[in-house]
N, C-alpha and C positions, 0 to 999 in steps of 0.2 A: 661662170656662176655655180654654186654647190645645187648639188640636188639636193629636193628634201622628200619626204614619202613617209604616209604612215606606217606601212611596212617592205623591208627588205628581207627578199627569200631566199637565201643560197642553194641554189642547186632547182634544176629542172624536171627531177623526176616526178613520178606520179603524188609523192605525198608534196612537195612543193607546188608545183600546178593544180592540186586539189587546193591546198592553204589558203595557195593566192586567187584562185576561184572564187572559194568561199566568201574572201575580202572583199574581193573586190564588189560580190554583187551584193555585197554589204553598203557598197560606194567609200570604200575606205580605197586611198591610191595605195597600189601594190607595185614592186617592182621585180622581177624574175630575173635575176643574176646565173648563168650558165657558163662554164668553162669552156665545154665543148661547143665543138660547132655543129652538133644537130642537138635540139631537147630531146627529152626521154628518161635519160637518165639508162636507170636498167630495162629500162622497156622502150630502146631506143632502135633505132635502124638508120642504114648509112650506105653509101655506094665506096667499097674499098676497092681500087686500083681496077675498077669496073667491073666487081661483083658485089649486087646486093646483098649484106649481110647484117645480121639483126644482135643484139647482146646476147642472145641466146632463144634458143625455140621456145614459144608461151603459150600457155590455152587458160581458156575462161572457164573458169568450174561455176557450174550452172546454180550453185547456191548463195552465190555472192550477191549483196546488198548494193552498199555503197559505190562500186566502183560504176555498177549500171544507173546511178542515183546518177553521180559527175557527169558522166559520159551524157545522159539525157538534158543534164541544162547545157550541154554543149551542143544540143541537136543530132544527138548521135543516139539510135537506138541497138541495141546490141546482135538482136537477131540479123538487122543490116549486114552487122561487120563480124562474124562468125559463121561456122560451120560447124554443126551439131555433130558430134559423137556420141553414142550410145554404147560404142565398145569399145575395148581396149585387148589387145594383143602382147602375151608373154612369151617368146621364142624359147626354145630349151637349148642349151649347150651341148655341142655332138651330136642331139640327137633327131638336129636339123626337124626339127619337131614343133609346134608352134598350139598353147593353149587359147581359148578368143571368152573373153570375160565379159558379161552387160553389166554397165556401170549405172543403168540407168530405171530406177522402178515403175516411172511415170508414163516415160517416153520411148523405153524398150524394153516393158516389162518379160515377153518372152523372151528376149535375149538373156536376161537376168536370167531368170529361170532355168534357161538352159546352162548358161554360163557355172549356175549351182550346182547341177547335177549330173554336167558333163564334164570333159576334159581329166575322167577318171584313170585314165593312160599317164596322165601327168600328176595329178593332184590324187588322190585318191579320196574318198569318202570320209574315210578315219581321219587322213590330212588336213581336212576343211573342218572337221567338227574339232578337231583340236584347238583350231582359233576361237571356240565359241568364250572357252573360259578365261582366254589373252585379251579378248576384247571386252568382253564383261567387264572384268575385272579391273581393266583399264581406263575405262570411263569413270566406270565408277571413283577411281582413285583419282581421275583427274579430277572429280567435281567434289571428291571431300579434302584432298590436301595433295594438290595438284606438283606442288614444291617436292615434297616427297617422292614422287616417279622421275622427279631430274635428278637423281641420286641412279636413275639406274639410266643403263644403254638399251634398249627396244633387244638387241640380242638376250640380255641378261633376265629383261621382264620378262620374254618368250620360252625362255632356260626354265625358271620360277615357276613358267604354269604349264611347262611340256605340251609346248609345239612339237607338233613334227618338224625331223629334219625337212623333209618336203615343202612343207608347210610355210616355211621357214624361207625354202631356196627360193619356190616360187610365188608367194606371194606375201611375205613379210619383205623380203629384198627390193623389188620392186617398188613396195611403196616407201623404201626407205632410199636405197639409191638410185632407184629412179625417179625420184623426186627430186630429194635434196641431194644427190651427188653422194653421201655418207654410208657406208654400211652399215649394220643392225650393228656393231658392236663397237662406233662411233655415237650411233644417233640417240641421243634423249628421250627417252619414252615418256617426259613432256610432251617435247615438242610435237612426236608421232602423235597423240593420242590429241594432242592440242588441235593438231591441224583437224583433224576431223569432227572435234568435239560441237564446235558452232554449226555445222551442218546438221546434224543431229535433228532439232526441229525443225530442218527445211528439207531432210534430204529427200524428199520426192520429189526439189527440185534437182537434183543430180545430175549431170550429165555434162562431157568438156566440147569445150568450142575452139578449134581452130581460128585464127582468126585470116581473114580473108585480105592481106598485105602487111605491109610493115609496119611497127610498133610506132614510129612515129609521127608518119601519116594516119594511121588510124584513132590512135589515141591521143598521145600527145597534143599534136600539130589545132585538132577542134577546140582540145582546154583553152591552148593559148591564144586561140584567135578569139574566142568567148570572153577571155581577160583583155585583150585589147578593145574589144566592144564596148569592153565595162570602163574603159580606159586606164586600164593598166598597161606597164610595159614588159617585155619580154625580150631580154639581151643573151645572144650566145655569143662566144669565145669571148667571153665577159671573165679575166680569172680573180678571185677575193685573194686577196694580200694577207688580209689579218681585222681584223673587228677593230672601230674604234673604241676604245674603253675610256671614261670620264667619271669620277669620283663612283668607279665601283659598278656604274652604268652601262650597257655597251646601248651607244647613239649614235651608230653606221658601219658605215667599211671601208677600207683603202682598200683600191684596184690594183691591181700588178702592175697599170700604168701610170699609179700615182692617184687619179681619180678619187677623190671621197666624196660619197653616199650618207645623207643623213635621213633616218628615220624614227619613229618613235619605239617599235619592235624589231628585231632581227630573227626571222627566222633562220635556222642554221638548218639546212633539207639536204645535207651533202648526203654521199653514203658514211659507213662509220669511220674506216680510214679517213676519208678528206674532212670529217667532224674533227676527229682525233689532233689532223694537224692544226687546224684553224686554231680549236680551244687549245692547244698548248702553247700557241703567242703571246695571249696572256694568260691564263690560268693553267699553269702545267704545275702548281703547288695548291691548287685552288682546292678543299676537302669537298665541296661539292662533286669535284669530277673526278676524283681518283679510283670512284668503282668503275667510272665509264671508262676510263684510261687503261683498265683490269679487262674490259671486254675484247675478247679473243676478237679475230676476223679469219673469215675462211675463203676460199679461193672460188672460181668457177671456169670451167674451159669447154669450148664447144667446137665440134668440128661441124663445118657448112661444106657440102660437096655438091656439086652439078654435075648431070649425068646426061650423056646423048637418047635415054628414055628411061623411063621413070623405075624403081629400083621396088617397089613395090605397088601389090595391085591396086592398092589403094591408100586414101590419106589418114591414117590413123595412128593413136598412141601405142606405142612398142617399147618393150621393155628387155632387156636382154642381161636379167639376174647370171650372176658366177663369172660374166666378162665386165670388159672396162666401158663398155655402151649400157651406161645406165641407163638410155632411155632414148629413142629416136623417132623420128618420123617422118615421111613421106611428101613431102612438100608441094609438091609441083599440080596440084589441082585446086589446092586453097591459098596458100601464101606467096607463092612463087611462081604464079601461071605463062609468065613467060619464056620459062626455060622448060626441055621436054623432061628430066628428072631434078631433083632436087630432093636432097636428105639433110636431117641436124642433129645430132648427138651429143649428147651431153657425157661428158667423162665420167667414172669414178675412179678412183678416190683422185681428186682434181688436181691435190699439189703434187702429184706424178710427175704431171705433165707440163706442168708451169718451169722446168728447168731447160726440156728438153726440146730438140732443135723439131722443128717443123714437118721435115720428110720423115724422121722417125718415126714421130705421133702417128700421121696417114700409115707408115708399114706397119705399125702394129694396129691402129684401128681394121687395114681391112685385113689384118688375119685373127682378129677375134670375131669380126665380120663373119669370114669364111666358115667357124665355128657354130656359127648361126645359121648359117644355109644361106650367105647373101653374099653375091660377088661386087665387089665395091671398086674394083680395079679394072673390068675389060672395057667397060663405057664410063670411067671418067673422066672430064675436061676439065675441070675447075676446083680450086678447096679452097677454104680459106679457115683460120683456125684464131678463134675471139678467146682471150682468157686475161683474166679477172685476178689479178694473184691477191687480193683483197674485196672479196665482192660482196658477201655476206656475213651477218656476226657469225662464228661458228654457232653450231646448233646441236654440238655436242654437251655432255652430260656435266651437270653441277657449272654452267654457265648463265644460264636463262634471269638467274634473281639480279645479274649486275645489270640490265636493260633499264635503262632511266628513263624516269617520267617526260612529258610534252614540255610541261612547266620545271625550268628550274630557277636557283635560285640567288640569279643575279639578275636581278630588271634588265627588262627590254630585250631578252635573251630567251629564244625558245628552239626546241627541239623537236624535226620530224624526220620521220623517217622508219622504214618496216621493223628497224634494229630496237625504235624507242618502244615502251610498254603498251602494247593492244595486244585486244586477244585473237588473231590471224597469223602472229608471226611473220616470216618471211616471204609475203606473198605479196601481187598485189595489192588484195583487198586490205589487206593488213599494212601497205604504204597509204593510200586512201584514207583507211582510220585515223591515223596518225596525223595527217594532212588536217582531218576534218579538227579532230582534237588541237593541235598546235593552234588555227584560228579562232578556237571557242575560250582561249586562254588569252587570246590577243581583246576577242570581243567582252570578254567578263573583265577585263581591266580598262579599258577605252572609257 
């Protein structure tokens, strides 16, 4: 017997789960289809040959609004699942020195002031002051004409406003390569300022939260449980082969095993690469998707390592500018308490490591870490490398205009995912907002 539903959601990342939860809360029948064995998409965790890993190390940002709201609907309080950080570290290559910066004006005001007036042996007061026109002009331009900013890389915009070399190396690079893997010469200034702009009205809430467990367990599973309590369905290991298109309308999906599921609406909540693949089956020449097909992707590579003792004295987000270690964090006291030492590292630039052998990557990571004063060789027990060749839409200049809206020109088809147009770019908050917008499209059409 053929299944029927109000909405089929392809993909169980935060965007798909959010859309499914919102629709199920409004008594719509929903089916979430996930091709992998675990749910969560880019915010997932799993056992890989005996070692617990996750899709990449994640942080909760204090000014997020919609993600906490969605989790609250699923019975989860953010304060129960994160360990808050009020500071970040920037380690200096070659000097084996560390600058500590406070990031929380309310929860850690003294640390923030100390970071601003201190660390002068690494970044002088003159260096810090060179950032003032850079940020003021950047935020003003983002408000007035954000698309003009997308014509600049972060480095070009920094040079235009005379940011010092030290400020570029030890403050701008951590906020570019350390957050989204791209060096400042390849990172769109629009995305850079756009990531922080929504936070300005809620800057008082700024701080970083380390999750106290795997992403699937803490975030995805509670939302899925709530969806199922609302009589929705969440299916894993279920690959969608193609959409069902009848009279230019999407009316369901065909699974890889030949099963058909019909629905009034289909939300395509796969990542950008997956969405392109599904859409090309039926809409390769359709004018509505030509811009989306042109939107490039970019990879992500994370190294996750276990040790016989902690590598760092505390679990705190750390940046390694001018090295391949874009950002990294000790997680043995937060996310992975079952092991004595645990380090997760985001590599930059990621495309360099996609074709490399794992042993070559580890060798290079160990050598670069030594330049930052870290010994990753002596007590190493185990490691895994998690590579995603097409993880995000490209955050390089002149790409942002190609991001699509959630509503499409095809009746019955809606898009969701942080690559779709919403104000938070490629973040967990952005994924949730895109899911909310997708559900609103369906509710407005029902």
